[in-house]
Backbone as a chain_set.jsonl record, in Angstrom:
{"seq": "XXXXXXXXXXXXXXXXXXXXXXXXXXXXXXXXXXXXXXXXXXXXXXXXXXXXXXXXXXXXXXXXXXXXXXXXXXXXXXXXXXXXXXXXXXXXXXXXXXXXXXXXXXXXXXXXXXXXXXXXXXXXXXXXXXXXXXXXXXXXXXXXXXXXXXXXXXXXXXXXXXXXXXXXXXXXXXXXXXXXXXXX", "coords": {"N": [[1.167, -0.88, -0.012], [0.367, 2.557, -0.725], [2.648, 4.55, 0.963], [2.262, 7.082, 1.167], [-0.225, 7.768, 0.486], [-1.815, 6.31, 2.393], [-1.686, 7.481, 4.633], [-4.06, 9.248, 7.018], [-5.669, 12.465, 6.641], [-6.01, 14.983, 8.748], [-8.37, 17.28, 9.838], [-8.628, 20.65, 10.187], [-10.007, 22.835, 12.427], [-12.555, 24.748, 11.54], [-12.263, 24.355, 8.936], [-14.089, 22.79, 6.204], [-14.69, 19.815, 4.578], [-15.914, 18.314, 1.539], [-17.354, 16.032, -0.17], [-18.575, 15.355, -3.471], [-19.534, 13.164, -5.558], [-17.105, 12.748, -8.184], [-15.85, 15.029, -7.144], [-13.859, 17.086, -5.19], [-14.476, 19.296, -2.19], [-12.939, 22.013, -0.676], [-13.225, 24.364, 1.956], [-12.575, 26.795, 4.16], [-11.061, 29.542, 5.972], [-9.707, 31.066, 4.013], [-10.177, 30.57, 1.521], [-11.553, 28.982, -0.937], [-11.298, 25.842, -2.208], [-11.474, 23.557, -4.889], [-11.414, 20.144, -6.216], [-10.768, 17.813, -8.96], [-11.341, 14.38, -8.777], [-10.013, 11.119, -9.888], [-12.396, 8.444, -10.899], [-11.777, 5.971, -9.754], [-10.3, 6.586, -7.082], [-11.388, 6.773, -3.623], [-12.512, 8.805, -1.511], [-13.285, 9.8, 1.863], [-14.758, 11.244, 4.519], [-14.715, 11.747, 8.011], [-15.966, 12.677, 10.523], [-13.284, 14.829, 11.846], [-11.485, 13.699, 10.239], [-9.752, 13.028, 7.324], [-9.818, 10.205, 4.933], [-8.014, 8.559, 1.896], [-8.55, 6.39, -0.33], [-8.033, 3.597, -2.411], [-9.46, 1.221, -4.951], [-8.373, -0.995, -6.415], [-4.797, -2.765, -6.748], [-3.678, -1.849, -9.242], [-1.033, -0.364, -11.599], [-1.551, 2.431, -11.92], [-3.723, 3.131, -10.499], [-2.095, 3.278, -8.098], [-0.3, 4.875, -8.127], [-2.099, 7.452, -8.506], [-3.135, 7.404, -5.702], [-1.422, 8.052, -4.015], [-0.876, 10.681, -5.118], [-3.673, 12.099, -5.179], [-4.181, 12.264, -2.385], [-2.048, 13.619, -1.326], [-2.609, 16.006, -2.985], [-5.186, 16.817, -1.513], [-4.135, 17.061, 0.908], [-2.727, 19.594, 0.473], [-4.469, 21.359, -0.334], [-5.705, 21.552, 2.01], [-4.485, 22.501, 4.204], [-3.75, 24.921, 2.593], [-6.059, 26.362, 2.555], [-6.235, 26.882, 5.327], [-4.093, 27.68, 6.405], [-2.47, 28.897, 4.377], [-0.578, 29.74, 1.382], [3.161, 31.012, 1.145], [5.116, 32.764, -0.819], [8.388, 34.034, -1.612], [10.171, 36.294, -3.332], [13.307, 37.267, -4.983], [14.851, 39.751, -6.741], [18.216, 40.188, -7.843], [20.722, 42.296, -9.073], [22.304, 44.717, -10.449], [20.234, 47.859, -10.76], [17.785, 46.513, -11.248], [14.514, 46.279, -10.896], [11.188, 46.447, -8.996], [7.709, 46.678, -9.421], [4.55, 47.093, -8.231], [0.872, 47.782, -9.461], [-2.168, 47.42, -8.163], [-2.844, 44.283, -9.441], [-1.033, 43.93, -11.104], [2.268, 43.438, -12.34], [5.364, 44.852, -12.523], [8.365, 44.852, -14.228], [11.979, 45.573, -13.982], [14.623, 44.512, -15.583], [17.131, 44.514, -16.632], [16.624, 44.455, -19.238], [16.073, 45.892, -22.721], [13.219, 46.883, -22.326], [10.547, 47.151, -19.866], [9.106, 44.779, -18.069], [5.655, 43.319, -18.074], [3.536, 41.745, -15.829], [0.201, 40.136, -15.611], [-1.54, 39.245, -12.697], [-3.756, 36.293, -11.348], [-6.692, 36.818, -9.422], [-6.493, 35.525, -6.99], [-4.146, 35.539, -5.832], [-1.979, 37.341, -3.749], [-0.105, 40.106, -3.842], [2.766, 41.707, -2.791], [5.208, 44.104, -2.879], [8.502, 44.993, -1.931], [11.024, 47.519, -2.079], [13.742, 48.739, -0.537], [16.399, 50.642, 0.26], [20.143, 50.245, -0.308], [19.063, 47.442, -0.296], [18.03, 44.209, -1.95], [15.538, 44.223, -4.456], [12.121, 43.252, -3.196], [9.648, 40.552, -3.877], [6.744, 39.649, -2.696], [4.596, 36.557, -2.304], [1.234, 35.635, -1.715], [-1.084, 32.97, -1.411], [-4.108, 30.682, -1.035], [-3.584, 28.401, -2.706], [-1.566, 26.202, -3.952], [-0.472, 25.121, -6.1], [-0.966, 27.19, -7.888], [0.34, 29.497, -7.099], [3.061, 28.596, -6.971], [3.235, 28.343, -9.973], [3.244, 30.853, -10.639], [5.109, 32.074, -9.353], [7.431, 30.549, -11.069], [7.233, 31.359, -13.332], [7.954, 34.104, -12.899], [10.457, 33.799, -12.404], [11.255, 32.821, -14.599], [11.738, 34.611, -15.971], [14.251, 36.162, -15.972], [16.337, 34.17, -15.305], [18.933, 33.337, -12.188], [22.332, 33.708, -12.595], [25.384, 31.492, -13.002], [27.758, 33.014, -12.534], [27.683, 35.628, -11.174], [25.579, 35.532, -9.861], [23.375, 37.176, -10.382], [19.994, 37.918, -11.134], [16.346, 36.647, -10.732], [15.427, 34.979, -7.755], [14.615, 32.678, -5.306], [14.068, 33.758, -2.249], [16.688, 32.589, 0.105], [17.442, 30.582, -1.335], [20.255, 28.505, -2.298], [22.657, 29.22, -4.555], [24.731, 27.735, -7.114], [27.771, 28.229, -7.723], [30.0, 29.506, -10.311], [33.649, 29.557, -10.762], [34.794, 30.989, -12.96], [37.014, 32.943, -15.107], [40.659, 32.006, -15.748], [42.793, 32.885, -13.591], [45.513, 33.717, -15.199], [47.861, 32.439, -17.546], [50.063, 29.832, -18.045]], "CA": [[0.066, 0.1, 0.015], [1.11, 3.478, -0.542], [2.745, 4.807, 2.41], [1.653, 8.521, 1.614], [-1.503, 7.607, 0.513], [-2.816, 5.765, 3.596], [-2.037, 8.575, 5.767], [-4.947, 10.046, 7.206], [-5.551, 13.705, 7.064], [-6.247, 15.575, 10.005], [-8.903, 18.616, 9.25], [-8.592, 21.583, 11.259], [-11.268, 23.327, 12.785], [-12.956, 25.891, 10.685], [-12.058, 23.525, 7.734], [-14.918, 21.635, 5.713], [-14.292, 18.701, 3.256], [-17.297, 17.711, 0.699], [-17.07, 14.937, -1.383], [-19.641, 15.063, -4.286], [-18.914, 12.066, -6.779], [-15.671, 12.854, -8.096], [-15.148, 16.761, -6.878], [-13.439, 17.036, -3.506], [-14.256, 20.894, -2.457], [-12.475, 22.301, 0.738], [-13.624, 25.416, 2.075], [-11.435, 27.375, 4.963], [-10.995, 31.129, 6.435], [-8.46, 31.763, 3.396], [-10.78, 30.605, 0.559], [-12.433, 27.525, -1.19], [-10.765, 24.885, -3.63], [-11.86, 22.302, -5.494], [-10.134, 19.22, -7.187], [-11.564, 16.749, -9.579], [-10.267, 13.096, -8.771], [-10.236, 9.744, -10.436], [-13.294, 7.772, -10.23], [-11.287, 4.713, -8.866], [-10.175, 6.738, -5.837], [-12.299, 6.974, -2.678], [-12.427, 10.049, -0.724], [-14.131, 9.594, 2.955], [-14.612, 12.292, 5.562], [-15.299, 10.896, 9.375], [-15.547, 13.491, 11.532], [-12.33, 15.712, 11.203], [-10.181, 13.09, 9.474], [-10.199, 12.717, 5.569], [-8.91, 9.387, 4.328], [-8.398, 8.302, 0.632], [-8.114, 4.782, -0.488], [-8.086, 2.831, -4.024], [-10.373, 0.41, -5.603], [-7.454, -2.355, -6.865], [-3.633, -2.242, -6.94], [-3.341, -1.622, -10.618], [-0.353, 0.764, -11.588], [-2.002, 3.601, -12.054], [-4.353, 3.663, -9.424], [-1.426, 3.073, -6.884], [0.247, 6.145, -8.269], [-3.223, 8.191, -7.698], [-3.911, 7.246, -4.394], [-0.375, 9.003, -2.895], [-1.265, 11.982, -5.471], [-4.546, 12.861, -4.457], [-3.957, 12.573, -0.838], [-0.897, 14.882, -1.099], [-3.29, 17.424, -3.291], [-5.907, 17.393, -0.571], [-3.696, 17.788, 1.932], [-2.366, 20.897, 0.146], [-5.912, 22.322, -0.093], [-6.417, 21.477, 3.374], [-2.955, 23.308, 4.388], [-4.196, 25.869, 1.857], [-7.342, 27.441, 3.072], [-6.361, 27.295, 6.703], [-2.814, 28.428, 6.577], [-2.103, 29.418, 3.154], [0.893, 29.536, 1.223], [3.75, 32.356, 1.117], [6.676, 32.882, -1.469], [9.258, 35.579, -1.522], [11.166, 36.159, -4.555], [14.235, 38.462, -4.599], [15.577, 40.552, -7.604], [19.612, 40.229, -7.567], [21.288, 42.941, -10.02], [22.331, 46.157, -10.66], [19.284, 48.401, -11.52], [16.6, 45.576, -11.37], [13.625, 46.951, -10.3], [10.084, 45.739, -9.044], [6.733, 47.556, -8.558], [3.463, 47.073, -8.489], [0.032, 48.703, -9.444], [-2.993, 46.308, -8.117], [-2.567, 42.909, -9.833], [0.069, 44.152, -12.652], [3.826, 43.603, -11.482], [6.152, 45.427, -13.444], [10.198, 44.535, -13.866], [12.966, 46.145, -14.909], [15.653, 43.426, -15.504], [18.255, 44.655, -17.669], [16.208, 44.236, -21.003], [15.508, 47.434, -23.398], [11.646, 46.972, -21.951], [10.128, 46.564, -18.689], [7.959, 43.249, -18.221], [4.34, 43.66, -16.844], [2.693, 40.471, -15.248], [-0.807, 40.356, -14.789], [-1.354, 37.747, -11.898], [-4.785, 36.379, -10.909], [-6.819, 37.68, -8.511], [-6.514, 34.665, -5.765], [-2.681, 35.575, -5.439], [-1.517, 38.594, -2.995], [1.111, 40.781, -3.908], [3.602, 42.76, -2.019], [6.613, 44.572, -3.266], [9.417, 46.059, -1.176], [12.378, 48.13, -2.445], [14.597, 49.307, 0.49], [17.649, 51.166, -0.021], [20.755, 49.042, 0.057], [18.464, 45.842, -0.269], [17.665, 43.661, -2.9], [13.871, 44.225, -4.094], [11.691, 41.325, -3.194], [8.304, 40.365, -4.487], [6.141, 38.427, -1.855], [3.346, 36.204, -3.08], [0.722, 34.921, -0.754], [-2.274, 32.607, -1.873], [-4.426, 29.23, -0.734], [-3.605, 27.552, -4.281], [-0.233, 25.773, -3.765], [0.069, 24.678, -7.389], [-0.981, 28.43, -8.501], [1.477, 29.882, -6.708], [4.322, 27.8, -7.685], [3.365, 28.247, -11.256], [3.46, 32.464, -10.67], [6.653, 31.83, -8.775], [8.278, 29.971, -11.915], [6.958, 32.427, -14.473], [8.447, 35.347, -12.341], [11.634, 33.195, -12.231], [11.831, 32.727, -16.008], [12.008, 36.475, -17.036], [15.781, 36.194, -15.584], [16.821, 33.05, -14.144], [19.744, 32.965, -11.692], [23.115, 33.14, -13.816], [26.189, 30.997, -12.066], [29.264, 33.476, -12.458], [27.872, 36.561, -10.4], [24.515, 35.446, -9.403], [22.454, 38.015, -10.767], [18.504, 37.196, -11.626], [15.236, 36.435, -10.043], [15.937, 33.843, -6.826], [13.661, 32.634, -4.168], [14.794, 34.211, -1.067], [17.374, 31.994, 0.823], [18.076, 29.853, -2.425], [21.817, 28.683, -2.213], [22.831, 29.027, -6.002], [25.811, 26.807, -7.406], [28.428, 29.248, -8.485], [31.587, 29.153, -10.356], [34.812, 30.419, -10.654], [34.706, 32.054, -14.176], [38.243, 32.667, -15.956], [41.64, 31.637, -14.669], [43.754, 34.315, -13.34], [46.773, 33.527, -15.679], [47.898, 31.536, -18.428], [51.598, 29.621, -17.929]], "C": [[0.496, 1.359, -0.151], [1.398, 4.15, 0.64], [2.179, 6.139, 2.362], [0.206, 8.163, 1.334], [-2.348, 7.11, 1.581], [-2.493, 6.345, 5.117], [-3.212, 9.128, 5.961], [-4.911, 11.574, 7.615], [-6.375, 14.256, 8.104], [-6.747, 16.86, 9.25], [-9.245, 19.179, 10.426], [-9.866, 22.113, 11.83], [-11.504, 24.442, 12.03], [-12.695, 25.823, 9.014], [-13.32, 22.734, 6.972], [-14.719, 21.143, 4.598], [-15.303, 18.358, 2.945], [-16.938, 16.951, -0.228], [-18.465, 14.981, -2.166], [-19.404, 14.204, -5.377], [-17.602, 12.118, -6.991], [-15.157, 14.153, -8.075], [-15.344, 16.59, -5.49], [-13.698, 18.773, -3.343], [-13.629, 21.033, -0.833], [-12.7, 23.841, 0.761], [-13.021, 26.091, 3.96], [-11.948, 28.836, 5.012], [-10.021, 31.645, 5.166], [-9.011, 31.373, 2.104], [-11.454, 28.897, 0.496], [-11.753, 27.067, -2.377], [-11.382, 23.698, -3.798], [-10.886, 21.321, -6.278], [-11.107, 17.976, -7.714], [-10.945, 15.328, -9.315], [-10.955, 12.032, -9.672], [-10.958, 8.963, -10.124], [-12.781, 6.14, -9.517], [-10.244, 5.166, -7.753], [-10.982, 7.165, -5.221], [-12.044, 7.944, -1.677], [-13.677, 10.208, 0.736], [-13.629, 10.318, 4.132], [-15.477, 11.847, 6.964], [-15.044, 12.08, 10.19], [-14.169, 14.677, 11.381], [-11.169, 14.918, 10.599], [-10.668, 12.43, 7.907], [-9.226, 11.635, 5.405], [-9.253, 8.987, 2.818], [-8.022, 7.08, 0.452], [-8.646, 4.38, -2.022], [-8.993, 1.502, -4.212], [-9.552, -1.196, -5.545], [-6.014, -1.769, -6.976], [-3.078, -2.369, -8.285], [-2.284, -0.531, -10.247], [-0.698, 1.983, -11.271], [-2.84, 4.079, -10.856], [-3.692, 3.854, -7.767], [-0.498, 4.734, -7.056], [-0.825, 7.21, -7.856], [-3.468, 8.227, -6.581], [-2.788, 8.431, -3.664], [-0.715, 10.454, -3.844], [-2.299, 12.689, -5.427], [-4.477, 12.864, -3.04], [-3.143, 13.463, -0.501], [-1.853, 16.446, -2.036], [-4.523, 17.675, -2.12], [-5.7, 17.313, 0.325], [-3.265, 19.322, 1.801], [-3.341, 21.746, 0.367], [-5.958, 22.714, 1.114], [-5.872, 22.64, 4.506], [-3.323, 24.936, 3.85], [-4.879, 27.362, 2.36], [-7.317, 27.612, 4.666], [-5.455, 28.04, 7.156], [-2.489, 29.384, 5.776], [-0.95, 29.312, 2.9], [1.53, 30.991, 1.041], [5.349, 32.186, 0.407], [7.36, 34.139, -1.596], [10.548, 35.522, -2.81], [12.199, 37.503, -4.417], [14.662, 38.737, -5.84], [17.033, 40.779, -7.235], [19.88, 40.663, -8.732], [21.451, 44.156, -9.937], [20.906, 46.84, -11.482], [18.157, 47.723, -11.805], [15.786, 46.212, -10.257], [12.01, 46.185, -10.277], [9.053, 46.347, -8.846], [5.372, 46.75, -9.185], [1.937, 47.632, -8.41], [-1.045, 47.571, -9.483], [-2.465, 45.076, -8.534], [-1.643, 43.108, -10.675], [1.477, 44.397, -11.615], [4.579, 44.112, -12.894], [7.933, 45.31, -13.271], [10.552, 45.342, -14.68], [14.088, 45.205, -14.179], [16.699, 43.328, -16.194], [17.545, 44.681, -19.27], [16.209, 45.944, -21.538], [14.12, 47.577, -22.887], [11.445, 46.625, -21.153], [9.226, 45.367, -19.323], [6.771, 43.723, -17.103], [3.612, 42.204, -16.595], [1.745, 40.672, -14.706], [-1.138, 39.005, -14.004], [-3.104, 37.797, -11.615], [-5.037, 37.021, -9.515], [-6.673, 36.986, -7.251], [-4.72, 34.723, -4.801], [-2.931, 37.062, -5.428], [-0.443, 39.283, -3.314], [1.851, 41.879, -3.161], [4.844, 42.725, -2.389], [7.62, 45.444, -2.475], [10.854, 46.431, -1.993], [12.941, 49.126, -1.32], [15.953, 49.587, -0.222], [19.156, 50.377, 0.654], [20.371, 47.803, 0.331], [18.229, 45.552, -1.587], [15.803, 43.674, -2.945], [13.712, 42.909, -4.042], [10.146, 41.483, -3.367], [7.491, 39.363, -3.46], [4.855, 37.975, -2.289], [2.621, 35.575, -1.98], [-0.608, 34.035, -1.462], [-2.611, 31.241, -1.086], [-3.978, 28.252, -1.824], [-2.131, 27.181, -3.832], [0.185, 25.628, -5.093], [0.138, 26.33, -8.193], [0.283, 29.191, -8.424], [2.723, 30.002, -7.091], [4.689, 28.068, -9.041], [3.382, 29.941, -11.558], [4.724, 32.084, -10.625], [7.71, 31.522, -10.234], [7.971, 30.863, -13.418], [7.862, 33.8, -14.341], [10.038, 34.914, -12.719], [12.168, 33.372, -13.774], [12.307, 33.882, -16.991], [13.698, 36.275, -17.101], [16.39, 35.302, -14.555], [18.467, 33.344, -13.65], [21.071, 32.883, -12.412], [24.412, 32.347, -12.58], [27.138, 32.061, -11.767], [28.895, 34.837, -11.283], [26.543, 36.541, -9.427], [23.224, 36.255, -9.188], [21.492, 37.449, -11.407], [17.782, 37.311, -10.831], [15.503, 35.112, -9.214], [14.85, 33.444, -6.143], [14.672, 32.758, -3.232], [15.402, 32.723, -0.258], [17.497, 30.724, 0.081], [19.21, 29.997, -2.165], [22.148, 28.336, -3.873], [24.239, 28.622, -5.68], [26.64, 27.765, -7.95], [29.779, 28.993, -8.932], [32.529, 29.895, -11.011], [35.156, 31.647, -11.497], [36.609, 31.864, -14.255], [39.453, 32.429, -14.865], [41.876, 32.921, -14.613], [44.835, 34.596, -14.558], [46.907, 32.723, -16.382], [49.323, 31.47, -18.252], [51.785, 29.838, -19.28]], "O": [[1.478, 1.402, 0.59], [0.461, 4.378, 1.405], [1.592, 6.515, 3.376], [-0.547, 8.389, 2.281], [-3.523, 7.466, 1.668], [-2.82, 5.951, 6.237], [-3.619, 9.656, 4.926], [-4.324, 11.976, 8.62], [-7.529, 13.842, 8.212], [-6.099, 17.462, 8.394], [-9.849, 18.695, 11.384], [-10.867, 21.504, 11.453], [-10.535, 25.181, 11.852], [-12.819, 26.693, 8.152], [-13.382, 21.639, 7.531], [-14.562, 21.848, 3.6], [-16.007, 17.964, 3.875], [-16.156, 17.309, -1.109], [-19.472, 14.656, -1.537], [-18.938, 14.829, -6.33], [-16.842, 11.625, -6.158], [-14.211, 14.498, -8.783], [-16.293, 16.208, -4.805], [-13.226, 19.527, -4.194], [-13.877, 20.205, 0.044], [-12.427, 24.535, -0.218], [-13.365, 25.361, 4.89], [-12.897, 29.295, 4.376], [-9.525, 32.754, 5.366], [-8.295, 31.853, 1.225], [-11.709, 28.044, 1.346], [-11.629, 27.747, -3.396], [-11.758, 22.943, -2.901], [-9.835, 21.645, -6.831], [-11.948, 17.364, -7.056], [-9.811, 15.228, -9.783], [-12.116, 12.052, -10.081], [-10.662, 8.404, -9.068], [-13.519, 5.395, -8.874], [-9.374, 4.359, -7.425], [-11.655, 8.028, -5.785], [-11.112, 7.658, -0.926], [-14.796, 10.687, 0.551], [-12.529, 10.183, 4.667], [-16.692, 11.648, 6.959], [-13.893, 12.4, 10.49], [-14.4, 15.482, 10.479], [-10.045, 15.404, 10.474], [-11.571, 11.671, 7.555], [-8.029, 11.827, 5.621], [-10.414, 9.013, 2.409], [-7.087, 6.657, 1.131], [-9.596, 4.917, -2.592], [-9.047, 0.787, -3.212], [-9.906, -2.2, -4.926], [-5.853, -0.576, -7.232], [-2.026, -2.988, -8.444], [-2.302, 0.112, -9.198], [-0.148, 2.589, -10.351], [-2.702, 5.178, -10.318], [-4.224, 4.266, -6.737], [-0.191, 5.485, -6.13], [-0.532, 7.899, -6.879], [-4.138, 9.199, -6.231], [-3.133, 9.396, -2.982], [-0.816, 11.448, -3.125], [-2.167, 13.902, -5.594], [-4.921, 13.92, -2.589], [-3.331, 14.142, 0.508], [-1.709, 17.627, -1.717], [-4.76, 18.857, -1.87], [-6.636, 17.398, 1.12], [-3.381, 20.143, 2.712], [-3.243, 22.734, 1.095], [-6.178, 23.874, 1.463], [-6.488, 23.347, 5.303], [-3.195, 25.936, 4.556], [-4.585, 28.551, 2.487], [-8.146, 28.302, 5.258], [-5.615, 28.894, 8.029], [-2.236, 30.53, 6.145], [-0.132, 28.911, 3.728], [0.835, 31.987, 0.841], [6.368, 31.69, 0.887], [6.763, 35.212, -1.677], [11.526, 34.79, -2.965], [11.891, 38.547, -3.842], [15.005, 37.66, -6.327], [17.207, 41.566, -6.304], [19.554, 39.943, -9.676], [20.637, 44.78, -9.257], [20.552, 46.442, -12.592], [17.413, 48.244, -12.635], [16.145, 46.563, -9.133], [11.607, 45.507, -11.221], [9.191, 46.888, -7.749], [5.233, 46.072, -10.203], [1.623, 47.989, -7.274], [-1.078, 46.807, -10.448], [-1.469, 44.737, -7.894], [-1.341, 42.018, -11.16], [1.683, 45.122, -10.642], [4.327, 43.757, -14.045], [8.564, 45.669, -12.277], [10.004, 45.809, -15.678], [14.406, 45.074, -12.997], [17.245, 42.25, -16.427], [18.178, 44.959, -20.288], [16.326, 46.938, -20.822], [13.757, 48.737, -23.082], [11.96, 45.517, -21.004], [8.825, 45.106, -20.457], [6.812, 44.199, -15.969], [3.119, 41.704, -17.606], [1.738, 41.207, -13.598], [-1.04, 37.892, -14.52], [-3.745, 38.848, -11.621], [-4.235, 37.524, -8.729], [-6.704, 37.728, -6.268], [-4.31, 34.239, -3.746], [-3.524, 37.809, -6.207], [0.498, 38.713, -2.763], [1.303, 42.973, -3.025], [5.574, 41.735, -2.34], [7.432, 46.66, -2.454], [11.61, 45.565, -2.432], [12.526, 50.285, -1.292], [16.465, 48.884, -1.093], [19.256, 50.016, 1.827], [21.041, 47.045, 1.033], [18.198, 46.464, -2.414], [15.009, 43.351, -2.061], [14.353, 41.923, -4.404], [9.538, 42.488, -2.999], [7.765, 38.168, -3.578], [4.007, 38.797, -2.636], [3.322, 34.922, -1.207], [-1.203, 34.779, -2.242], [-1.691, 30.643, -0.528], [-4.157, 27.076, -1.508], [-1.535, 28.102, -3.275], [1.323, 26.042, -5.313], [1.071, 26.648, -8.932], [1.065, 29.464, -9.335], [3.372, 30.99, -7.434], [5.846, 28.095, -9.46], [3.535, 30.287, -12.729], [5.407, 31.793, -11.607], [8.687, 32.248, -10.412], [8.684, 30.791, -14.419], [8.353, 34.431, -15.277], [10.753, 35.726, -13.306], [13.224, 33.918, -14.097], [12.875, 34.027, -18.074], [14.306, 36.247, -18.171], [16.796, 35.535, -13.416], [19.283, 33.567, -14.545], [21.117, 31.816, -13.025], [24.324, 32.647, -11.39], [27.427, 32.088, -10.571], [29.809, 35.092, -10.498], [26.402, 37.291, -8.461], [22.358, 36.165, -8.317], [21.751, 36.558, -12.215], [18.139, 38.046, -9.911], [15.801, 34.119, -9.878], [13.862, 34.071, -6.525], [15.768, 32.196, -3.216], [14.597, 31.817, -0.042], [17.659, 29.715, 0.768], [19.645, 31.097, -1.826], [21.871, 27.228, -4.333], [24.875, 28.865, -4.654], [26.088, 28.286, -8.919], [30.623, 28.421, -8.242], [32.23, 30.814, -11.774], [35.569, 32.758, -11.166], [37.299, 31.01, -13.699], [39.393, 32.561, -13.642], [41.412, 33.849, -15.276], [44.986, 35.779, -14.861], [46.083, 31.831, -16.179], [49.992, 32.503, -18.246], [52.916, 29.784, -19.763]]}, "num_chains": 1, "name": "protein.A"}
């Protein structure tokens, strides 16, 4: 049996999980999330415990078992606590600002980059003197916030020589030495 799939999910107070055919809906103080699940997977809610089980040991069903348990667990954590990601812009002249749900980046290109974000994602930008500009993203949907962070990072990935680019806060980059000092 799946080690992840067989673990029960504790549902905290203030969060409700409802199952209707193949649709799981999780409601909480931070929002509402829904997930369509495979018909071969069964989700049962008893009191404040949610369990995920499968019909048989077919290879695809074993894979879905752990997947849907993780997705439902992430939804429960998202609507109760939420997810927060912090991105840092490292480089001379790199700037970021936001107006509503639109982020404006100056990342060393000839033009500024504008990115419209979905309403489910809350944005905050910080630009302090002698500090790298920071973008803070908050959402209840782990998949959506990860996708937005990946899109922002794709504008200017950190390069290995000076470390310039958009990186996650606390991320450790592999650095290269660069050119040798001199030839013999």
